[in-house]
C-alpha positions as CSV (number, residue, x, y, z in Angstrom):
1,M,89.0,60.0,138.5
2,P,86.1,61.9,136.4
3,V,87.3,63.1,132.7
4,T,87.6,67.0,132.8
5,E,87.1,69.6,129.9
6,A,90.4,71.0,130.7
7,Q,91.8,67.5,130.4
8,V,90.0,67.1,126.8
9,R,91.0,70.7,125.9
10,Q,94.6,69.9,126.8
11,A,94.7,66.8,124.7
12,L,93.4,68.5,122.0
13,T,96.6,71.1,121.5
14,S,98.0,68.0,120.4
15,V,96.3,68.3,117.0
16,V,97.9,70.9,114.5
17,D,96.3,72.6,111.7
18,P,98.8,71.7,108.5
19,D,98.3,75.0,106.7
20,L,97.8,77.0,109.6
21,H,100.7,75.5,111.6
22,R,98.6,76.1,115.1
23,D,96.8,73.3,117.7
24,I,92.9,73.5,117.6
25,V,92.5,74.7,120.3
26,S,94.5,78.0,120.3
27,L,92.9,78.4,116.8
28,G,89.5,78.6,118.5
29,F,88.1,75.5,116.6
30,V,87.0,73.9,119.8
31,K,83.3,75.0,120.4
32,A,81.9,72.8,122.8
33,V,82.9,69.7,124.8
34,E,80.4,67.4,126.4
35,I,81.0,65.1,128.8
36,A,78.9,61.9,130.5
37,G,80.7,59.5,132.4
38,G,83.3,58.2,130.3
39,K,81.8,59.2,126.3
40,V,82.9,62.7,125.1
41,N,81.5,64.7,122.3
42,V,83.6,67.5,121.0
43,R,82.3,70.2,118.1
44,I,85.0,71.0,115.9
45,E,84.0,74.2,114.0
46,L,86.6,74.5,110.9
47,T,87.0,78.1,108.5
48,T,85.4,76.4,105.6
49,P,83.2,73.5,104.7
50,A,86.0,72.9,101.9
51,C,88.4,71.9,104.3
52,P,90.5,69.0,102.7
53,V,91.9,68.1,105.9
54,K,88.7,67.5,107.7
55,D,88.7,64.0,107.9
56,Q,92.4,64.0,109.4
57,L,91.4,66.4,112.0
58,K,88.5,64.2,113.3
59,A,90.6,60.9,113.4
60,Q,93.7,63.0,115.3
61,A,91.0,65.0,117.3
62,E,89.4,61.2,118.8
63,E,92.7,59.7,118.8
64,A,94.2,62.1,121.2
65,I,90.7,62.4,123.3
66,R,90.8,58.7,123.7
67,R,94.2,58.9,125.0
68,V,92.6,60.9,128.1
69,P,92.4,58.4,131.4
70,G,88.8,57.3,131.7
71,V,87.4,57.9,128.1
72,T,85.6,55.4,127.1
73,A,84.0,56.5,123.8
74,V,84.2,59.7,121.7
75,V,82.6,61.5,119.0
76,A,84.1,64.9,117.3
77,E,81.4,66.8,115.4
78,M,83.0,68.4,112.6
79,T,81.3,71.6,111.4
80,A,82.1,75.1,109.5
81,N,81.4,78.6,109.7
82,V,83.3,80.3,107.2
83,K,85.3,83.8,108.2
84,G,85.3,86.7,107.2
85,N,88.7,88.7,106.4
86,G,88.8,90.6,109.7
87,R,89.5,93.9,108.1
88,L,87.3,97.4,109.6
89,P,84.5,98.2,107.8
90,M,84.9,100.9,105.2
91,A,82.4,104.1,106.0
92,G,79.1,103.3,104.4
93,D,80.0,99.7,103.8
94,P,77.5,98.7,101.3
95,A,77.4,95.1,101.6
96,P,78.4,94.5,105.6
97,Q,77.1,91.0,105.6
98,V,79.1,89.8,102.9
99,K,82.4,87.7,104.6
100,N,84.7,87.7,101.9
101,F,84.8,89.5,98.5
102,I,86.8,87.5,95.8
103,A,87.6,89.4,92.5
104,V,88.2,87.3,89.4
105,G,90.9,88.9,86.9
106,A,92.5,88.4,84.1
107,G,95.4,90.4,82.4
108,K,93.8,90.0,79.2
109,G,90.4,88.6,77.8
110,G,89.7,85.7,75.7
111,V,91.6,83.2,78.9
112,G,87.9,82.3,79.9
113,K,88.1,84.3,83.1
114,S,84.3,84.3,83.3
115,T,83.7,80.7,83.1
116,V,86.7,80.4,85.8
117,A,84.3,82.8,87.9
118,V,81.0,81.5,87.3
119,N,82.2,77.2,87.9
120,L,84.5,78.3,91.2
121,A,81.2,80.2,92.5
122,I,79.3,76.9,92.2
123,A,81.7,74.7,93.4
124,L,82.1,76.6,96.3
125,R,78.4,77.0,97.1
126,Q,78.3,72.7,96.4
127,T,80.9,72.7,99.5
128,G,77.5,73.9,101.4
129,A,79.0,77.9,101.5
130,S,76.0,80.7,100.8
131,V,77.7,82.1,97.4
132,G,76.8,85.1,95.3
133,L,78.3,86.0,92.0
134,M,78.6,89.7,90.7
135,D,79.2,90.1,87.1
136,A,81.3,93.4,87.1
137,D,82.3,93.2,83.3
138,V,80.2,96.1,82.9
139,Y,81.5,96.5,79.3
140,G,80.6,92.6,78.1
141,P,78.5,90.9,80.7
142,S,78.3,87.3,80.2
143,I,77.0,85.5,83.5
144,P,73.3,85.9,83.0
145,K,73.6,83.6,79.6
146,M,76.3,81.7,81.3
147,L,73.8,81.1,84.8
148,G,70.8,80.7,82.4
149,N,69.1,83.2,83.9
150,E,68.5,86.4,81.9
151,R,65.2,88.0,84.0
152,R,65.3,91.6,84.9
153,P,65.9,91.6,88.9
154,E,62.7,92.3,91.3
155,A,62.2,95.4,92.9
156,I,61.8,95.5,96.4
157,D,61.5,99.1,96.7
158,D,62.2,102.4,95.0
159,K,65.8,101.9,95.7
160,H,66.8,98.0,96.4
161,V,66.4,95.0,94.0
162,K,66.8,91.4,94.7
163,P,69.6,89.5,93.2
164,N,68.3,86.6,90.8
165,E,69.2,83.2,91.8
166,A,70.8,80.3,89.6
167,H,71.9,76.6,90.5
168,G,72.3,77.8,94.1
169,L,74.0,81.2,93.5
170,K,72.7,84.7,94.2
171,M,73.8,86.6,91.1
172,M,73.4,90.2,89.4
173,S,74.8,91.7,86.3
174,M,74.6,94.7,84.3
175,G,73.5,92.7,81.3
176,L,69.9,92.0,83.0
177,V,69.0,95.9,83.7
178,L,70.7,96.8,80.4
179,D,69.4,96.6,76.2
180,P,72.0,93.7,75.5
181,N,72.0,95.5,71.9
182,K,73.5,98.6,72.7
183,A,77.3,99.1,73.6
184,V,78.1,100.7,77.1
185,V,79.9,104.0,76.8
186,W,81.3,105.3,80.1
187,R,83.8,107.2,82.0
188,G,85.4,105.9,85.0
189,P,82.9,108.0,87.2
190,I,79.8,106.4,86.3
191,V,81.4,103.0,86.2
192,H,82.2,103.9,89.9
193,T,78.6,104.8,90.6
194,A,77.5,101.8,88.9
195,I,79.8,99.4,91.2
196,R,78.7,101.0,94.4
197,Q,75.0,100.6,93.1
198,F,75.5,96.5,92.6
199,L,76.9,96.6,96.0
200,A,74.6,98.7,97.8
201,D,71.4,98.7,96.3
202,V,71.3,95.1,95.5
203,V,69.9,93.0,98.4
204,W,72.5,90.2,98.7
205,G,71.9,89.5,102.6
206,P,74.4,86.9,104.5
207,L,77.0,85.6,102.3
208,D,80.2,83.5,103.1
209,Y,81.7,84.5,99.8
210,L,80.8,87.3,97.0
211,V,83.0,86.4,93.8
212,V,83.1,89.4,91.4
213,D,83.8,88.5,87.8
214,L,85.9,91.7,86.7
215,P,86.2,93.3,83.0
216,P,89.8,92.1,81.1
217,G,92.7,94.1,82.3
218,T,93.8,97.0,84.3
219,G,91.0,99.6,84.3
220,D,88.4,101.2,86.4
221,V,86.3,98.7,88.1
222,P,89.1,96.8,89.8
223,L,89.8,99.9,91.2
224,S,86.1,101.1,92.3
225,L,85.9,97.4,93.7
226,A,88.9,98.3,96.2
227,Q,87.7,101.7,96.9
228,T,84.3,100.7,97.7
229,V,84.6,97.4,99.5
230,P,87.3,95.7,101.4
231,V,88.2,93.1,99.0
232,T,89.8,90.0,100.9
233,G,92.1,88.9,98.0
234,A,91.7,88.2,93.8
235,V,92.1,85.5,91.9
236,V,94.2,85.8,88.5
237,V,93.1,83.6,85.8
238,C,95.6,82.7,82.7
239,T,96.4,80.4,79.8
240,P,99.9,78.4,79.7
241,Q,101.3,80.3,76.6
242,D,104.4,82.7,77.7
243,V,102.4,85.7,75.6
244,A,99.3,85.3,78.0
245,L,101.9,85.6,81.0
246,L,103.0,88.7,80.1
247,D,99.6,90.0,80.8
248,V,99.1,88.1,83.9
249,K,102.3,90.0,84.9
250,K,100.5,93.4,84.6
251,A,96.9,91.8,86.5
252,V,99.2,90.8,89.3
253,G,101.0,94.1,89.4
254,M,97.5,96.0,89.5
255,F,96.4,94.0,92.4
256,R,99.3,94.5,94.2
257,T,98.8,98.4,93.9
258,L,95.6,98.2,94.7
259,K,96.7,96.5,98.0
260,I,94.1,93.3,97.2
261,P,95.8,89.8,98.4
262,I,96.4,87.6,95.5
263,L,94.5,84.3,96.6
264,G,96.3,82.5,93.6
265,L,96.9,81.9,89.8
266,V,94.5,79.5,87.6
267,E,95.8,78.0,84.5
268,N,92.5,77.6,82.5
269,M,92.7,75.5,79.0
270,S,95.5,73.8,81.0
271,F,95.6,71.0,78.3
272,Y,93.4,68.9,76.0
273,A,92.8,65.1,77.1
274,C,91.4,63.3,73.8
275,P,88.0,61.9,74.8
276,S,88.5,58.9,72.4
277,C,92.1,58.2,73.8
278,G,92.8,59.6,76.6
279,H,96.0,61.0,74.8
280,R,97.3,64.4,76.7
281,D,98.1,67.1,74.2
282,D,99.4,70.6,75.6
283,I,98.2,73.1,73.3
284,F,99.0,76.2,74.6
285,G,102.2,75.0,76.6
286,H,102.8,73.4,80.0
287,G,104.0,74.5,83.4
288,G,104.4,78.5,82.9
289,A,101.8,79.5,84.8
290,E,102.7,77.3,88.4
291,A,106.7,78.5,87.4
292,Y,105.4,82.2,87.5
293,A,103.2,81.7,90.4
294,R,106.2,79.9,92.0
295,S,108.9,82.6,91.2
296,E,106.4,85.4,92.9
297,G,105.3,83.4,96.1
298,I,102.0,83.4,94.7
299,P,99.9,80.4,95.2
300,F,98.9,77.7,92.0
301,L,95.4,76.9,92.7
302,G,95.1,74.6,89.7
303,G,94.4,74.1,86.1
304,I,91.2,73.4,84.2
305,P,91.6,71.2,81.1
306,L,90.7,72.3,77.7
307,H,87.3,70.4,76.5
308,A,84.5,71.0,74.2
309,Q,81.9,70.5,76.6
310,V,82.6,73.5,79.1
311,R,81.9,76.1,76.0
312,V,78.8,74.2,75.3
313,G,77.1,74.2,79.0
314,G,78.3,78.0,79.0
315,D,76.2,78.8,76.4
316,A,73.6,76.5,77.1
317,G,73.2,78.1,81.2
318,L,75.1,74.7,82.6
319,P,78.1,75.4,83.7
320,A,80.5,72.2,83.6
321,T,80.5,71.8,87.5
322,I,76.6,71.0,87.0
323,D,76.5,69.6,83.7
324,P,75.8,65.9,83.7
325,K,77.6,65.8,80.3
326,A,80.8,67.1,81.2
327,P,83.5,65.0,82.0
328,E,84.0,63.9,85.4
329,A,87.7,65.4,84.9
330,V,86.6,68.9,84.0
331,K,84.4,69.1,87.4
332,A,86.9,67.4,89.5
333,A,89.2,70.3,88.1
334,F,86.8,72.9,89.1
335,R,86.3,71.3,92.6
336,S,90.0,71.1,93.4
337,V,90.6,74.9,92.1
338,A,87.3,76.0,94.6
339,N,88.7,73.9,97.2
340,E,92.2,75.0,97.4
341,L,90.6,79.0,96.8
342,A,88.8,78.6,99.9
343,R,91.7,77.1,101.9
344,Q,93.8,80.0,100.7
345,V,90.8,82.4,101.6
346,S,91.0,80.8,105.6
347,I,95.0,80.6,105.6
348,L,94.7,84.8,105.2
349,N,91.6,85.4,107.6
350,L,93.5,83.5,110.1
351,A,96.6,85.6,109.8
352,K,96.9,89.0,111.3
353,P,94.2,91.0,109.9
354,V,94.8,93.9,107.6
355,T,93.1,97.1,108.8
356,G,92.4,100.4,107.1
357,T,91.4,101.6,103.6
358,L,92.4,102.3,100.3
359,E,93.0,106.0,99.1
360,V,94.0,106.4,95.4
361,T,93.7,110.0,94.1
362,G,93.6,110.9,90.2
């Protein structure tokens, strides 16, 4: 009897995504089945190019198909298509081609939030995803310097501008349009207008992820972002010491008030490893952030070690993920956190969609 597509798809129901706890057929991952005699080719489309179990799913799929009577050869082609968050577009959505808005925030300054945002954006780009980085820290924009691109954006017409590009990212920052020597002293309504313009007047184009670097604390910008676009989720950055965790709790509370899902916690400056002897020193303590995340039911995305080259590269416009002088352990840490972030986005987006918009007064 000839092999049929129905038999192949039935066999693939035995392959279960370990994160989503459903088989790849019911998840809609099996996009094409081609059969020529006993040879079977299938195309399996995952929800992120950073999928940590891609090779595992490929091996399981090929093994499952081989067990179908009459099959003599199998090739499973693994592709990826990042999913959007499934929410209903807001009225007048200013950036409808962006699949996922990822807010990066912190309860206080000085924890390396912008450093984490930049390196996560680049690490996501390195997986093959299309990524933008929006510097929403209107009071202290640092992204242009950290990415080594401080030129004024190019106008498309009287209203729209092109985002600058750096290291494969599309990027925009208040630091590109304002005098760097003048302080930004704005009330909330002006900040809200600026955030909306950065989303509506900048032609971002199709993006899998737009990483938004927020100002530290719990001010107007996160609220404006939540009222303007359907934010997929937030990443909270902290350092290990107990005092820093007090501010993390405030940031977590803010995102929950705004109904923004928390994708995970990142512990920056997690530890210091001596480059000469390899001795590890937990300068700011150890394990506090992970323990807090566990107690709150928040994913712990990982820790980033403290290393001088992260600062040196950031000052030079060469973030650690692409800096040839940065230690591999630091690069691997950022890649690991980015992969876990992409995993959490996929899990959230394939769960029951959350629809509607946030209404906040006052």
